[in-house]
N, C-alpha and C positions, 0 to 999 in steps of 0.2 A: 219852295218850302223853307229855304234858308232865311229870308226876311221874317217869315212867321216864327221860326224857332228862336231867332234873336229877340223878336218882340215879346215872345212868351217868357224868355229868360229875364229880360229887363223888368217885365211886369211882376215876375215872381220875386225878384230881388226887392222891388219897391214894396211889395206886399209884406215881405219878411221884416223890412225896416219899419213899416207902419205898425205891424203887430208888436214889435219890440217896444215902441213908444206907447202904444195903446195899453200894454200890460202895466206900465208904470203909472199912467194917468188915463183911465178909460173914458172919463167924462169929457176931457179936453180933446182927445184924439180919435173919438169914435167915427166922426165924419171922414177923416183922413183914411182910416182903416177901411171903411165901406167903399170909398173911392178907389182904393188900391184893389179891392176885391172886384169891383166893376171893371176896371181896366184889364185885369187878368182874364176875366170872362170874355171881354171883347177880343183880346188878343188870341185866346185859345180857340174860341168859336169860329174865328175867321177861316180856319183850315177847312171848314165845310164848303166854302165857296170854290176853291180850286178843285176839290174832289168832285163836286157836282159838274163843273165845267168840262171835265174830261169827256162828257157825253156818253159814258159807258154806264150800263145798269149797275155794275159793281161800284162805280164811283158815287152814284146817287145813293146807293144803299150805305156805303161807307160814311157819307156825309150825314145821312139820317141817324145812323148808329152813334156817330160822334156826338151829335147834338143831343140825342136821347140820353146817352150816358152822362153828358155834362149836366143835363137837367136833373137827373137822379142824384148825381153828386152834390149839386147845389141844394137839393131837397134834404139830403141827409146832413150836410154841413151847417144848414141854417139853425138846426136845433130849436125850432119854435120861434125864432126871431123874424118878424115881418120884414124889417129893414134889411137884415142880412140875406133873406131869401130873395127879396126884390133886387138887391144889388147884384147877385150872382146869377139869377135865373133869367132876368130880362134880356140880356144880350143873346143868350142861347135861343130863347123863344123868338126873338126878332130874326136871327139867322134862319130859324126853322121855317119862317114864312117868306122871308125875302130871297133866300138862296134859290129856290125853284122858280120864282118869278123872273129872276134875271136870265134864266134859261128859256123863258117863253111861257107866258101865262095862258096861252090858248090851247095848250096840249091838255086833253081830257085827263091824262094821267097826273098832270101837275095839279089839276083841280081836286082830284081824289086825294093826292098827297096833302094838299092844304086842308081838306076836310079832316083827314086823319090827324094832322098837326093840331087843328083846333080842338079835337076830342082829347088829344094828349095834354094840351094846355089845361083843359077843364079837369081831367083826371088828376093832373099834377096839383092844381089848386085845391081839389077836394082832399087829396092825400096830405098836403101840407096842413090844411085845416084840422084834419083828424090827428096828425102827428103832433101838432102844436097843442091841441087840447090834451092829448095824452101826456106830453112832456110837462105841461103846466100842472096837471093833476099830480104827476109824480113828484115834481118839485114841492108842491104844497104839502103832499103827504110826507115827504122827507123832512121838510121844515117843521111840520107838526110833530113828527116822531122825535126830532131833535129837541123840540121844546118840551115834549113829554119826558124825554130822557133827562134833560136838565132839571125839570121839576121833580122827577123821581129821585135824582141824586140829591137835590136840595132838601127834599122831604126826608130822605133817609138820613142825611147828615143832621137835620133838625131833630129827628126822632132820637138818633144816637146821643146827641148833645142833651136832649131833654131827659133821657133815661139816666145819663151820667150825672146830670145836675140833681135830679130827684133822688137817685140812689145816694149821692154824696150828702144831700141835705137830710135824708132819713137817718144817717149815721148819728146825727146830733141827738135827737130824742132817744134813739136806740142806746146810745151811751148812758143816758140818764136812766133808762129802764134797767139795763144790766147792773149799773152801779147801785141803783136803789134796791134791786132784788138781792144783790150781794150784801148790802147793809142790813136788810131785814133778816136774811138768813143768818147773818153773824150774830145779830142781837136777839134772835127768837129761838124758840124750841118747839118741838112737837109739830102740831099741824101747821102752825104759822111758818115754820121753817120749810116744811114740805111745799106749801103754797109759793113761798119765795123761790124755792128751787124750780117749780114749774114755770114761773115767770122767767127765770134765768134761762131755762132750757128753750122756751119759746123765743127769747131774744137771740140766743145763739143760732137757732134755726133761721130766724129772720136775717141775721147777719150773713149766713151762708147764701141765702137767696139774693141779698143785695150784692154780694161779691160776684155771683154769677151774672147778674144784670150788668154790673159795671164791666166785667170782662167781655160780655157779648157786645156792649156798646162800643168798647175800645176796638174790638176786632172788626165790627161793621164800619167804624169810622177810619180804619187803617192806622190806628194809633197804638195798637198792641205791639210790643217789642219783646224779644227774648234775649237773654244774655248768654255769653260763652265764658264761663269761669271754671276753674279747676275744682272738682269735688269728688268725694269718695262714694261711688254708686252703691257699693255693698251696704255701707252704713245707712244710706238714705232708704234703700229698699227694706232693709231689716227693721229700721225704726218705723216705717209706714206699716209693715206687717204686724209689728208689735202693737201698734195703736189699734188695729182692727181685730186682733186676735180675741180680745175679750168679748166683743160684740158677736163674733162668729161663734164663740163657745157658748154664749148665752142662748143662741138659737139651736145649739146642738150640731153645729157644722164644724167639719175639720178643715183647717187652713194649712195647706202645704206649699213649700217653696223648694224648687230644685234648680240646679244650674248656677247657684251663686258662686261656686268655687271657680267658675270660668271668668268671672269679672276681673278686670285689671283694678289695681288699687285706686288709681286716679284717672279720671277722664275729663274732657271739657264739655260743658253744656250748661243748661239752665236748671239747677236742682229744684228751684221753687216750682217751676212749671211742670217738671217731671213728677214731682210729688203730687201736684194738683191732679194731673191726669191719672196717676196710679190710685189716688184716693177716690176719684170718681168711679173707676173701674171696680175697685174692691167694694165700695159702697153699694153699687148696683148689684154686684154679684151676691152679696149678703142679703140685700133687700129682696131680691127675686128668687132666692133659693130656699125652699121650705125645709129641705133636709138633704143630707149627703155631704158633699165636700166642695171646696174651692181650691183649685190648683194654680199656682203661679209658677210658670216655667220661664227660664231665661236661656237664650242661646246667643253666642257671640261668634261672629265670623268676620274675617278681614274684608275690607272694601278695596275695590280696584283703585279708587281715588286716594287711598291711604287711610289709616286709622281703622276703626272697627265699626261693625253694624250690630247694634243690639236689637234683639227680637224678644219682647216681653209679652207673654200671653197669659190671660186670666180666663180660666175655664171653670164653669159651674155645672151643677147637676140639676138646674132648674127646669121649668117647663119648656124652654126653648122658644124660638121665634119662627114664624112662617115666612114665606117669600115676600109677601106684601109688607109685613112688619120690618123685615130687613131693609127694604127699599126706603122706608120712612125713618129708620133708626136714628140717623144723624141730622134730622130736621129739627131746627130750633122750635121750642114750645110744643112739640108733638109728643103726646103721652102714650101713643099706641093704643088709644081707646079710653073711653070714659071710665071703665072699670079700673084701669091702671091708675088714673088720676085720683079716683075716690079711695082706692085701697092704700096706695103708697104715697100720695101727695107729690110735692115737688113742682118744678116749672117745666121740666123737659129740656133744660139747657145743658145739663152736664155733659152728655156725649157729644153734642154739637160743638161745645167749647173745647172739649178734649181733642177732637179731631183737628179743629182749627189750630190749637196750640201745637199738636204734633207736626202739622204741616209747617207752621212757623219755625219749628226747630229743625226742619229739613227732613222729617220723616213722614209717617202716616199712621192712621188708626183704621183698622178694618174689623169686620165681624163675620163669624161663621156660625151657622146654627141650623137645626132642623126641628120641626115641631115635636115636642115631647122628648128631646134628646139633649137638652142643655144648650148653652151658648159659649162661644169662645171669642174673646176680643184680643186682637193681635196688634201690639204697638211696636213699630220699627223706628229706630232713631240712629242717625250717625253719631259715632262716639270717638272723636279724635283723642288720642292718648294724652293725658294731662300730667302735670307735675305736682308734687306735694307743695302747697303754698307755705310761706313762712308763718310761724306761729304769731298770732296777733298780739299786739301789746295789750297789757291789762287796762281795762277801761275804768276800773273802780277809782273814784276820786279819794284823795286823802280825807280822813275823818277830822281834820283840824277844825275846831269851832263847832263841831256837831254836839247838840244837846238834845235832851228828851223833847224839847219844844222847838225843833228846828224850823227856821223861817223859810217858807216856800213862796216863790213868785209864780203865779199862774197867768200866762199870756194867751188869750184866745178871743177872737172877734165875736164869738157867739155866746150870748148870755146864758143859755141853758148849759153849755159846756162849762162855763166858768162856775155856775152855781153847783153843778154836779161834782166837779173836781173839788170845790171848796168843802162841800159836805163830807166827801170821802176823806179828804186830807185832815179836816178837823176831827173826824172820828178816829184818825190815826194819832191824834194828839199833837198835830203840827200847827204852826202859826201861818195863816194864809193871807197873802196880799194878791189882789186881782188887778189885771190890766187888760183893757179891751183892744189894744193895738200895740204895734212895735214902738212907736214914739213914746207912748205913755210908759211902757215897760222900761225904756232906756232912761226916762226921767226918774222913775222910782229906783232903778238900779244905781243911778248916780248918787243918790242920797242915802241908800240903805244897803247893807251887806246881807245877802241871802245865802242860805245853805244849799239850795237847789232851785233851778228855774224849770218849770214845765212850759214848753214853748209849742204853740200851734205853728205848723209850717205854712199852710196856705191861708194867708190873711191879705185883705186889700191894703193897698199902700205899701208899707214896709213889711215884707213877709218875714217868716220866722228865720230863714237862712240869713238874710241881710241883718236882721236884728241881732242874731247871735254873733255875726262877724264884728259888728260895732261893739257889742258887749265884750268881745275878746280883745279889742284894740286897747282899751284903757279903762281905768276906774276901779271901784271897790270890788266888782264882781268879775274881774278879768279871769280868775281861776275857778269861779263857781261852776259846778256841774250843770249842764243844760241837757234836759231830756226832751226829745221831740215827741209830741202827741199828735199823731197823724194817721190818716187812713191809707196813705201811700207808703207801702213797706217793701217795695221791690228792692233788689240788690243795688240798682243804680240810685234809687231815691235814698236808701239808707246810706250809701256811700257819699251822696251829696250832703246829707246831714252831718256826717262825721267830718267831711272836708270843711264845713262851715264852723266846726268847733263843738258839735254836740257829742255827748258821751254815750247816750243810750236812746232808746225810743220805746214808746207805748203805742200799740195799734188801736185806732178807733174802729168801732166802738170798744172801749176798753173794759176789761173785767177787773174787779177790785183786787183779786189775788195777783194778777199780772202787774198792776200798778204798784202794789205793795212790794213785790219782788224787785222791781226796778229801783224803787226808792231805797230798799235795803242795800242794793248793789252800789248805788252812787253815793249814798250817805255813809256807808260803812257801819251802820248800826245793826242791832240784832232784831 
């Protein structure tokens, strides 16, 4: 047995070396690896010969068990590979037939053993064929599933990109609609003004839907981010409640707030997204509550990780939700029934986006309800203690050179935006010059001094940020106020605009009153 053990050890080492080089270059070393497998099978299976030659029944049984076990091992290790199976099982099958013959082929027991060995070889071949078919089918199914998964991911990314692109492009005509409605309302009276107000209200509603679609596409594409800055939570919540109080009063609803005294003065978080979630919850509560009250309750508790845990609940006295509706509540585009969509409108995105935003901020949004007993939405958010930020420097530009007909340079790559801004600004009594891109704007700015520049941020080629930096470097308009006109108004994006040298911003699609207020700030006029 000692020579057999040494031979097996040598064959095992050779197989390990062959496998190592095979993993680096399978195509080149596959035959070497198969040869090492064959030699190991030859060395290991030889132990059946001395076991059989003992002449004892237990020796013959041991030899048969050794070879049968080796054949089963080869069957499992081949994993559907014909070459691998042949290289490892052939020596053991040869030993299975040759070993008893060496002991005397005339013995009737030996002939019966050979017949059994033949049947085992047949069964082994059948099992290998079945296992190979199963493994190949499994691999094909796995490969098809991976392809489908990749296609689904690509389709989802394409859908999100398409939604983002369409939503962004729709902001351009929407800006014109809102601006035009504002101008009609300003210049008209009576019924015409009412119609213009209806157009403006419809535009504002469409803008809210576009914002929801953009947020959802960002979340699905993994591009939605939240910030962590210092802000005053009590002021934010009270301002939001003040905004909705008039609408609640118009429906005869009481709007109550408790627990505000527990809030710290300053915490760290994303005030824009917190306000967005709270707006969604209050809007839904007012929308679905025909009478009664809406209670906003705030609880503050210390966290084991440090800081505080805010629990903000919005409870209404509406019709409530059943178990099935609760399960579908946070599903995007789900309106909980056709009656809800017809009666209240909307896209069904508000709660889905709100929960995603809550989770992005490290918290969660849940709902509790019973049919006919109102609903309660619970927002939990971590709130690290913040510090009062330094007072911002005044952004108003000096009024030097400002006249009743101030000169305005409008830079935007979209013709509709340029025409819309030109009409509104000329109605303000301002002198307007238009530029379709950053290079054209820099050329105009090098020859003419303007009182203010309205700059689109996202433009092909030289974008608004780079254009503003070059404008600030030198020339007649180095100190001219620059106002960003953009649909991206997150804290980080506004900070990038200020870092590039812009004084203020107007959100697309803009409203005439908002644009007028910004111009008054930066021009210093009345």
